[in-house]
C-alpha positions in Angstrom: -8.8 4.9 20.0 -6.0 1.6 18.1 -6.9 0.1 21.2 -10.4 0.5 21.5 -10.8 -1.0 17.9 -9.3 -3.6 18.4 -11.1 -4.6 21.4 -14.1 -4.1 18.9 -12.8 -6.9 16.5 -12.4 -9.2 19.6 -16.2 -8.8 20.8 -17.1 -8.9 17.0 -15.2 -12.7 16.8 -16.3 -13.5 20.1 -19.8 -13.1 18.8 -19.9 -14.4 15.3 -18.0 -18.1 17.0 -21.3 -18.7 18.9 -22.6 -22.0 17.9 -25.3 -22.2 15.9 -24.4 -19.3 13.8 -25.3 -19.5 10.1 -25.2 -17.6 6.8 -22.7 -17.3 3.6 -19.0 -18.0 4.3 -16.7 -15.7 3.3 -13.4 -16.4 5.6 -10.0 -14.7 4.2 -6.3 -17.0 4.3 -3.8 -15.3 2.8 -6.8 -13.1 0.5 -8.1 -16.4 -1.2 -11.4 -16.8 0.2 -13.4 -19.8 1.1 -16.7 -20.9 0.3 -17.0 -23.4 3.5 -19.8 -24.1 5.2 -20.8 -21.8 8.7 -19.2 -23.8 12.3 -22.6 -25.3 14.2 -20.2 -26.0 17.0 -16.6 -25.5 18.5 -15.1 -28.8 17.6 -16.7 -28.9 14.3 -14.4 -24.8 14.2 -10.9 -26.8 16.0 -11.2 -30.2 12.9 -12.7 -28.2 10.1 -12.2 -25.6 8.0 -15.9 -24.0 8.8 -16.4 -20.4 8.5 -17.3 -18.7 11.6 -20.7 -16.8 10.3 -23.7 -15.2 11.3 -26.3 -13.7 9.3 -24.0 -13.2 6.3 -21.6 -11.5 8.2 -18.0 -13.7 8.8 -15.0 -13.2 11.5 -11.7 -14.2 9.8 -7.5 -14.2 10.9 -4.6 -16.2 11.4 -2.0 -16.3 13.7 1.6 -16.9 12.3 4.4 -16.8 15.6 8.1 -19.0 15.3 11.8 -18.9 16.0 15.0 -18.4 13.9 17.7 -17.2 14.0 19.6 -15.0 11.3 23.1 -14.2 10.6 23.5 -10.2 11.0 20.5 -9.1 12.7 19.1 -6.5 15.2 17.1 -6.4 18.3 13.8 -6.6 17.9 10.6 -4.0 18.9 7.3 -4.3 18.9 5.8 -2.7 16.3 7.5 -4.8 13.7 5.7 -7.2 11.7 7.6 -8.4 9.4 11.1 -10.2 11.5 14.2 -9.9 10.1 14.7 -12.7 7.2 15.9 -10.5 4.8 19.3 -8.4 4.3 19.4 -5.2 5.8 21.5 -2.1 6.3 22.3 -2.3 9.5 22.0 -5.5 10.5 25.4 -6.6 12.8 24.9 -9.2 15.1 23.9 -13.1 14.7 21.2 -13.8 17.2 18.5 -16.0 17.5 14.8 -14.2 18.0 10.9 -14.7 17.4 9.9 -14.3 14.5 6.6 -12.9 13.4 3.9 -13.6 10.6 6.4 -15.9 8.8 3.7 -17.3 6.0 0.9 -15.1 6.8 0.3 -11.2 8.8 -0.9 -12.2 12.4 -4.5 -10.7 12.5 -8.5 -10.5 12.7 -11.1 -9.4 10.5 -15.3 -9.0 9.3 -16.4 -9.4 6.2 -19.8 -9.1 4.4 -21.9 -10.3 1.6 -26.1 -9.6 2.0 -28.0 -9.3 -1.0 -30.8 -6.7 -1.5 -31.7 -7.6 -4.9 -31.5 -10.1 -7.5 -28.1 -10.6 -8.4 -27.3 -7.6 -6.6 -25.8 -7.4 -3.2 -23.8 -5.0 -0.2 -19.9 -6.0 0.2 -17.7 -5.0 3.0 -14.2 -5.7 4.7 -12.5 -4.2 7.5 -9.4 -6.2 8.8 -6.3 -5.2 11.1 -2.9 -6.7 11.5 -1.2 -7.3 14.6 2.0 -8.4 15.9 2.0 -11.8 17.7 4.8 -11.0 20.0 3.5 -7.7 21.6 0.0 -7.0 20.8 0.6 -3.6 19.1 -0.8 -3.2 15.7 1.4 -2.9 13.2 3.2 0.1 12.2 6.0 0.0 10.0 6.5 3.9 10.6 7.3 3.7 14.3 9.9 1.6 14.4 11.2 4.3 11.9 10.1 6.9 14.6 11.9 5.0 17.6 14.9 5.4 16.5 15.8 8.8 15.3 18.6 10.3 17.5 19.9 7.6 18.1 23.2 6.2 17.3 24.0 3.5 14.3 24.5 0.7 17.0 21.5 1.5 19.1 19.1 0.4 16.2 16.2 -2.4 16.6 14.8 -3.2 13.4 13.1 0.1 11.8 11.7 -0.9 8.2 8.9 1.4 5.7 5.7 -0.8 4.6 2.6 0.4 3.8 0.9 -1.1 7.4 1.5 2.0 10.4 -0.5 1.8 12.8 -4.3 2.3 11.4 -7.1 0.9 13.6 -7.8 -1.3 10.6 -4.0 -1.5 8.6 -4.7 -3.7 6.3 -8.2 -2.9 4.6 -11.6 -1.1 5.0 -13.5 -0.9 2.4 -17.6 -1.3 1.6 -19.5 -1.5 -1.8 -21.9 -3.5 -4.1 -21.4 -6.3 -6.3 -23.4 -8.4 -8.7 -22.8 -11.7 -10.6 -23.3 -10.4 -14.1 -21.6 -6.6 -13.5 -18.8 -6.9 -11.3 -18.1 -5.8 -7.7 -17.0 -2.2 -7.1 -15.7 -0.8 -3.9 -14.4 2.0 -2.2 -12.1 3.1 0.9 -8.3 1.8 2.0 -7.6 -1.7 -0.4 -5.2 -3.4 -1.3 -3.4 -2.7 -4.7 -4.0 -4.5 -7.6 -0.7 -5.7 -8.0 -0.6 -6.4 -4.4 -3.4 -8.9 -4.9 -1.5 -10.2 -7.9 1.1 -10.6 -5.9 0.1 -13.3 -3.6 -1.7 -15.5 -5.9 1.7 -15.1 -8.5 4.8 -15.4 -5.8 5.3 -19.2 -5.1 5.8 -18.4 -1.0 2.4 -16.5 -1.0 3.4 -13.2 -0.5 5.3 -14.5 3.4 7.5 -12.3 5.0 9.9 -14.7 6.1 10.3 -16.8 2.5 9.1 -13.8 -0.1 11.3 -10.9 -0.7 8.4 -9.5 -3.1 6.5 -9.9 0.0 8.8 -8.6 2.6 10.1 -5.8 0.9 6.5 -4.7 -0.7 8.4 -2.3 -4.0 6.9 -4.8 -6.5 3.4 -4.8 -5.0 3.4 -1.4 -5.1 4.5 -0.7 -8.6 8.0 1.5 -7.3 7.4 1.9 -3.3 5.9 -0.3 -0.4 3.6 2.2 1.5 1.7 2.0 -2.0 1.0 -1.7 -1.8 -2.3 -0.3 0.0 -4.1 2.4 -1.4 -6.1 4.9 1.0 -9.8 6.6 -0.2 -9.5 4.3 -3.1 -12.2 2.9 -6.0 -12.0 -0.7 -6.9 -13.6 -2.6 -9.8 -13.7 -6.2 -11.0 -15.2 -8.3 -13.6 -14.9 -11.7 -14.8 -16.3 -12.9 -17.5 -15.7 -16.9 -18.3 -11.6 -17.4 -18.1 -10.9 -14.1 -18.6 -10.8 -11.3 -15.6 -10.8 -7.7 -15.3 -9.6 -4.8 -12.8 -9.2 -1.4 -12.9 -8.9 1.5 -9.2 -8.3 4.3 -8.7 -7.0 6.5 -5.4 -8.3 9.8 -4.7 -5.4 12.4 -3.8 -5.7 13.0 0.1 -4.0 15.0 2.8 -1.5 17.7 3.2 1.3 18.4 0.7 3.0 20.7 3.2 4.7 23.9 2.9 7.8 24.4 0.3 9.8 26.4 -1.1 12.9 27.0 -4.1 14.7 29.4 -1.6 18.0 28.6 -0.5 17.7 29.5 3.3 13.4 30.2 3.7 11.7 30.2 6.8 7.3 29.7 7.3 6.9 33.4 5.5 9.1 32.1 2.6 7.4 29.2 1.9 3.7 28.0 0.7 1.5 25.3 1.6 1.3 23.4 -1.7 -2.0 21.2 -2.6 -1.7 17.4 -2.2 -1.5 15.0 -5.3 -1.2 11.5 -4.5 -3.7 10.2 -6.9 -3.0 6.8 -8.4 -4.8 4.7 -11.2 -4.3 0.7 -12.1 -5.5 -1.8 -14.2 -4.9 -5.7 -14.5 -5.9 -8.8 -16.7 -5.7 -12.3 -16.8 -6.9 -15.6 -17.6 -7.3 -18.6 -17.8 -6.1 -21.7 -20.1 -6.2 -24.9 -18.7 -3.1 -25.7 -15.8 -2.3 -22.3 -17.4 -3.0 -18.5 -15.9 -1.6 -15.1 -16.4 -2.1 -11.4 -15.4 -1.0 -7.9 -16.5 -1.2 -5.2 -14.6 0.0 -1.4 -14.8 -0.2 1.1 -12.4 0.8 4.7 -11.3 1.3 6.8 -8.5 2.1 10.2 -8.4 4.0 11.4 -4.6 4.9 8.2 -3.7 6.8 8.5 -0.5 9.9 6.3 1.1 10.4 6.7 4.2 13.9 6.7 4.7 15.5 5.1 8.3 17.1 7.4 10.6 20.9 7.1 9.4 19.6 7.7 5.9 18.8 11.4 5.7 21.4 14.2 5.8 21.5 13.6 9.6 19.6 11.7 12.3 15.4 13.2 12.5 16.1 14.2 15.9 15.0 17.3 17.9 18.3 18.9 17.6 18.4 19.0 13.8 19.3 22.4 12.0 17.6 21.1 8.4 14.7 19.7 6.5 15.5 19.7 3.4 12.9 19.9 0.7 15.2 19.5 -2.6 17.5 17.0 -2.5 20.3 15.3 0.1 23.2 16.8 -2.4 21.4 20.5 -3.2 19.8 21.1 0.3 17.5 24.0 1.4 18.3 25.2 4.8 15.1 26.6 7.1 16.3 29.4 9.3 15.8 29.6 12.4 13.9 26.6 14.6 12.1 24.1 12.4 9.3 24.4 10.8 8.2 20.6 11.5 8.8 19.0 14.7 10.9 16.3 14.6 9.7 14.3 16.6 7.6 12.0 15.6 7.5 12.7 12.0 9.7 10.6 9.3 12.3 12.0 7.0 11.4 10.5 2.7 12.3 10.7 -0.9 9.5 11.3 -3.1 8.7 9.7 -6.4 6.2 9.6 -8.9 6.1 6.0 -10.1 5.1 4.2 -13.3 5.2 0.5 -12.7 4.3 -2.8 -15.3 3.9 -6.1 -14.1 3.9 -9.9 -15.8 3.4 -13.4 -13.8 2.8 -16.6 -15.0 0.9 -19.8 -13.3 1.5 -23.3 -14.2 0.3 -26.3 -12.6 1.1 -30.0 -13.4 -0.1 -31.8 -10.4 1.6 -32.7 -7.9 3.3 -29.3 -8.6 2.9 -25.6 -9.5 5.5 -23.8 -11.1 5.4 -20.0 -10.4 7.2 -16.8 -12.4 6.8 -12.8 -12.8 8.7 -9.6 -14.1 8.0 -6.4 -13.1 9.5 -3.3 -14.8 9.5 0.1 -12.8 10.2 4.2 -13.9 10.6 6.5 -10.6 11.0 10.2 -11.8 11.0 13.1 -9.5 7.7 14.6 -8.7 6.0 16.5 -11.2 4.6 18.4 -8.1 6.6 18.5 -4.8 5.8 17.4 -1.6 7.0 20.2 1.5 7.4 19.8 4.9 4.7 18.7 7.7 3.3 16.9 4.1 1.1 13.9 5.4 1.8 10.5 5.4 0.5 7.1 6.0 -1.3 6.8 9.6 -1.4 10.0 10.0 2.3 10.8 10.2 3.9 14.1 9.0 7.2 14.4 7.0 9.4 16.5 8.9 12.0 16.3 5.7 11.5 15.6 1.9 14.0 15.0 -0.5 12.1 15.8 -4.0 14.9 16.1 -6.2 16.4 13.3 -5.1 17.0 11.7 -8.8 19.5 13.2 -11.4 17.9 10.4 -14.7 14.9 8.5 -14.5 15.8 5.7 -11.7 14.2 1.9 -13.2 13.9 -0.9 -11.1 13.5 -4.7 -12.4 12.3 -7.3 -9.9 11.8 -11.1 -11.4 11.0 -14.3 -9.9 10.4 -18.0 -10.1 9.6 -21.3 -8.4 8.1 -24.1 -7.7 5.5 -25.2 -5.1 5.3 -29.0 -5.0 3.0 -31.1 -2.7 3.3 -33.7 -1.0 0.4 -36.6 0.0 -2.3 -33.3 -0.2 -1.2 -32.1 3.4 3.0 -30.9 3.0 3.7 -28.2 0.4 7.6 -28.0 -0.1 8.6 -24.8 -1.7 11.6 -23.6 -3.5 11.6 -19.6 -4.4 14.1 -17.1 -6.0 13.9 -13.6 -6.3 16.2 -11.1 -7.7 15.8 -6.8 -7.7 18.3 -4.5 -10.0 18.1 -0.7 -10.4 20.8 1.3 -13.0 22.7 4.2 -12.1 20.3 7.2 -11.4 22.3 9.7 -10.2 25.4 12.1 -12.5 27.9 12.7 -12.5 29.6 10.0 -10.2 31.9 7.2 -10.1 30.6 3.6 -10.0 34.0 1.5 -8.8 35.4 0.1 -6.2 38.4 2.1 -5.8 35.5 5.4 -6.7 33.2 3.7 -3.5 29.8 2.7 -4.4 26.8 5.6 -4.0 23.4 4.0 -3.1 22.8 5.4 -6.9 24.9 3.1 -8.6 23.9 0.0 -10.1 23.3 -2.6 -8.0 21.1 -5.9 -7.1 19.7 -7.9 -4.1 19.0 -11.5 -3.5 17.1 -13.6 -2.2 16.2 -17.7 -1.8 14.1 -19.4 -0.1 13.3 -23.0 0.7 10.6 -24.2 2.7 7.8 -26.8 3.7 4.8 -26.6 5.9 2.6 -29.6 6.9 -0.5 -29.2 7.3 -1.9 -31.5 10.6 -5.9 -30.0 9.6 -7.9 -27.7 8.1 -6.6 -24.9 10.4 -3.4 -25.6 12.0 -0.1 -26.0 9.9 3.8 -25.6 11.1 6.7 -24.8 9.0 10.2 -24.7 8.5 12.7 -23.4 6.4 16.1 -21.4 5.6 16.4 -17.9 3.1 19.3 -16.2 2.5 19.7 -13.1 0.7 22.3 -10.8 -0.2 23.1 -7.6 -1.7 26.2 -5.7 -4.6 26.6 -2.2 -5.7 24.7 0.5 -4.9 21.9 -1.5 -3.4 24.5 -2.2 -0.8 24.9 1.2 0.4 23.9 2.2 3.4 22.8 6.4 3.1 22.0 7.8 -0.8 24.3 10.8 -0.1 28.2 11.1 -0.9 29.9 8.1 -0.9 27.9 6.1 1.5 28.2 4.1 4.0 28.4 0.1 3.2 26.1 -2.0 4.8 27.5 -3.7 8.0 27.0 -6.7 6.5 25.5 -7.4 3.1 24.4 -10.7 3.1 22.0 -12.8 6.0 21.0 -16.3 6.7 18.1 -16.6 8.3 16.3 -20.6 9.2 13.1 -20.5 10.7 10.9 -23.1 12.2 7.0 -21.7 13.3 3.3 -23.0 13.3 0.2 -20.8 12.0 -3.7 -21.3 13.0 -5.9 -19.7 10.5 -9.8 -19.3 10.8 
């Protein structure tokens, strides 16, 4: 099924690229729409930023690949779409590697806008991310599953993310648009925090040079899986220099089988109803060379998938423990596992609130960026059980509903500057930091006592890179990123004293190229 959808997109790309294609433009590059004229020849496509449009339908995409070095990395796998630039809890070895999707996610998409009445149009968009190093659809969940049951020394790169191998793992939505009343769409869509992150991040959401682009915690309002919302309504309207956005996600999927019994089985747990609805608001505007946005988001039953090392024990077919409480007071299942641990995930469940403010100021040839987000996370009001559904059609064979003894508070801030030299070369410096509080008691957080992952700590990243545009579509880039962790964020397992990161820092220079259409 996944291969079929990819083939369909490729066929559409070939069809729309035909000479003589005409219609309204709408290419997409890092979520920024171009109003370029439609392409009329192959030469024009190669030398300008014309749009691949036919009868109002536009095909767009990107291919981004490079080579890099990491001071503390892991073997790559074909499902990982984020590379290895950020410090990793299991990274242990310096290595040279192919670096995918550095400035932008490789992928394909189709979008359209067709007027059906004066001032009113039908709009749609469908896009997916593809790994340039393997041709596989971007799939964070599978990076964890393929490591299930393996010893830590045998891991390949494992991540959590919002793309889980769906045929359209970026967005797929449709709706109506009015020049006067705004645009209303429904489907799988980027969260409002994701939209604004792409605009106010100095590195434009780059996986290689941006912590908030790589990690997704900020964009998702607490968990990286929530950077895109399934089953969601989204409304946006602009009036002069002011814009407003609102978004609502309907509850969907299964909440699994849950009980508070100390030892339980399939006969003692009951099916739960999903309560994973979410909502968000955005208000912003511009005055001369200054623009600003304020975003608020709330997400119930948010899931943070843990890599195999982080669970009470590795999620392997022989595992006898599937927690539905927390990692200290676990509830055992009598008899066989209720959910097969093969091809399933293990994670923490929370209810999240987040508020973010971001600024951008242009003083040619400079652009200055700054942002801050405050996140509240609590144990879910409605718990999930074993067998709960996760994104991309995956299921949870283990969940932790009471991971927090107190409210977890996360703060993220960033700043940076972009300098444009002679219109074709951008030089960008960016700085990011995430901090958390102590959120499990009783505990002693000190070097002597041994930190836990629930202790206060910080994650930091700085990056510097240059991006030169040879043509409107083709550019080359080179840069470095350096990241490190301290305190509780430098612990690999969120249970007991924990196991520290193999190495608490990572140095990652990268060079590469990108082609956008």
